N, C-alpha and C positions, 0 to 999 in steps of 0.2 A: 887188303884192308877192307874190301867190301864183304868178304867172308866173315870177318870179325863182327861187322855191323849187323849182318843178318843173324848171327848167333845170339846177339844181345837183345834183339827186338822182342822175341817171344818171352824172355825172362822177366821183363818189367811187368807185363800184364799178369803173369802168374804170381809174382810177388804181391801185386795189388790185390788179386783175388784171395791169396793166402792171408794177407793182412785183414781184409774184410771178414773172411771166415773166422779168423782168430778173434776179431773184435766181437762178432756175433756169439761165438762160443763163450767168450768171456762174459758177455752180457747174460747169456742163459745161465752160466755158472753163478753169477751174482744173484740172479733171481732165485735160483734153487737154494743158495746159501741164505738169502734173506728169509725165504719161506721156512726153511728149517730152523733158523734162529727164532723166528716168530713163534713157531710151534713149541719149541723148547721153552721160550719165555712164558708162553701161555700156560704150559704145564707147571712150571715152577711157581708162577703167580697163583695159579689155582690151588696148589698145595699150601702155599703160605697163607692164602685167604682162609682156607679151611682151618689151619692151625691157630690163626689169630683173630678169627671172626667173633664179634661179641653177640651175634644173633644165634638163633636156634640152627640146628643142623639142616633142617628142611629149607629154611630161608636161604641159608648159605649155599646149599647145593643148587637151588634155583638161580641165585645170583651168579654163581660160578658158571653154571651151564649157559646162561644168557651171554655172559661176557665171552666165554670160550667160542660160542657160535658166532658172535660178532667179530672176534679176532680171526676166526677161520674164514668168514666171509670177506673180511678186509684183505687177508693174505691171498685168497683166490682172486680177488679183483686186481690186486697189484701184480700177481703172477700173470694173469690174463693180459694186462696192459703191456707188460714186458714182452710176452710172447707175441702179441700183435705187432709191437714195434719191430721185433726181429723178423716176423713174417713180411711186414711192409718193406723193411730194408732189403730182404732177399728179393722181393718182387720188383722193387725199384731198381735193383742192380741189374735185373733183366737177364738176358742170355738164356740159352737152352737149359742149363742146369737149374736156374731159378724157376723156370716154368715147370720142370719135372718135380721139383720139391713142393711147389704150391699145389700141384695136382695130386700129389701123394697124400696130402693132409686132409 
């Protein structure tokens, strides 16, 4: 019976590590998906603004350009926030692997 107990002990931490890794990968995937959706939405919005704008083309281009830059800045900020949360989670998890990953970045 002690052989069985010894075999199960290493499995639980590995599952916990895998769950944490999966959660971090999921969070990174969500961040990339959000940024991609934001970029697509900005492009669609810019196109519609050009089609339906009551202003001159020059004013519209300036307005669309400003809004696009603002949206891009917001997307970068949100992506950086998520990236930092993932980095912090990896660091807080500790262990040898976490130290190697933090040093690589």
